[in-house]
C-alpha positions as CSV (number, residue, x, y, z in Angstrom):
1,M,104.1,93.3,121.2
2,L,106.8,90.9,122.3
3,P,106.3,87.1,122.2
4,I,107.3,86.4,125.8
5,G,105.9,84.5,128.7
6,L,106.1,85.3,132.4
7,K,106.6,82.7,135.1
8,V,106.2,83.8,138.7
9,T,106.8,82.0,141.9
10,R,106.7,82.9,145.6
11,L,110.1,82.7,147.2
12,S,109.4,83.5,150.9
13,G,107.5,85.7,153.3
14,I,104.1,86.0,154.9
15,S,101.4,88.6,154.3
16,E,103.0,92.0,153.5
17,D,106.6,90.6,153.4
18,L,106.1,88.3,150.4
19,L,108.9,88.0,148.0
20,F,108.3,86.9,144.4
21,L,110.6,86.0,141.6
22,G,109.5,86.5,138.0
23,V,111.3,85.1,134.9
24,F,110.5,86.1,131.3
25,T,110.7,83.2,128.8
26,P,110.7,83.5,125.0
27,I,107.7,82.1,123.1
28,P,108.5,80.5,119.7
29,V,107.0,82.4,116.8
30,E,105.1,80.4,114.2
31,D,106.0,81.6,110.7
32,E,102.6,81.4,109.1
33,V,100.3,82.0,112.0
34,G,99.2,85.6,112.9
35,H,97.5,86.7,116.0
36,V,95.0,89.5,116.6
37,W,93.4,90.5,119.9
38,V,89.9,91.8,119.8
39,S,87.8,93.5,122.5
40,E,84.7,91.4,122.9
41,A,82.6,94.2,124.2
42,E,83.4,96.9,121.6
43,R,84.4,94.5,118.8
44,T,87.5,96.5,118.0
45,V,91.1,95.4,117.4
46,L,93.3,95.9,120.5
47,C,96.6,94.8,119.0
48,T,98.2,92.4,116.5
49,D,101.5,90.6,116.1
50,G,104.0,91.2,113.3
51,T,103.1,88.0,111.5
52,F,99.4,89.1,111.3
53,T,100.3,92.4,109.7
54,D,102.8,90.9,107.4
55,L,100.4,88.2,106.1
56,L,97.6,90.8,105.5
57,G,99.7,93.7,104.3
58,W,98.2,96.2,106.8
59,T,100.2,98.2,109.4
60,T,99.6,98.1,113.1
61,E,98.4,101.7,113.1
62,E,95.7,100.9,110.5
63,L,94.4,98.0,112.6
64,S,94.5,99.3,116.1
65,G,91.0,100.5,117.2
66,A,89.5,99.3,113.9
67,P,86.0,97.8,114.1
68,V,85.7,94.1,113.5
69,R,83.0,93.0,111.2
70,L,82.9,89.2,110.8
71,S,79.7,88.1,109.2
72,G,80.5,84.4,109.5
73,I,81.1,84.4,113.2
74,P,78.1,84.5,115.5
75,S,77.8,87.0,118.3
76,P,78.5,85.6,121.8
77,P,75.4,84.1,123.3
78,C,73.5,86.3,125.8
79,R,72.4,84.9,129.0
80,A,68.7,84.5,129.5
81,P,67.3,86.8,132.2
82,L,66.3,85.3,135.5
83,P,62.5,84.6,135.8
84,L,60.6,87.0,137.9
85,A,59.6,85.7,141.4
86,S,55.9,85.0,141.8
87,P,54.1,87.0,144.5
88,L,53.1,85.1,147.6
């Protein structure tokens, strides 16, 4: 994973002849802040940055695809089902 940002702008054109310009910009890395990306549906680790693995002592290979079990964090709220329509 690379700490970069992408800025895109439209230069010219209409419909199928659009021309875009993209520029990569570096994102400053914080020394003591690690990042981990987790799939909300499967609750598994998608990827981590170097700081996260350095702080915890695990390798990226050990964490990728690992299940996440966080007892202190509640599950995302479920939406209530719609009420059934009453017959006429």
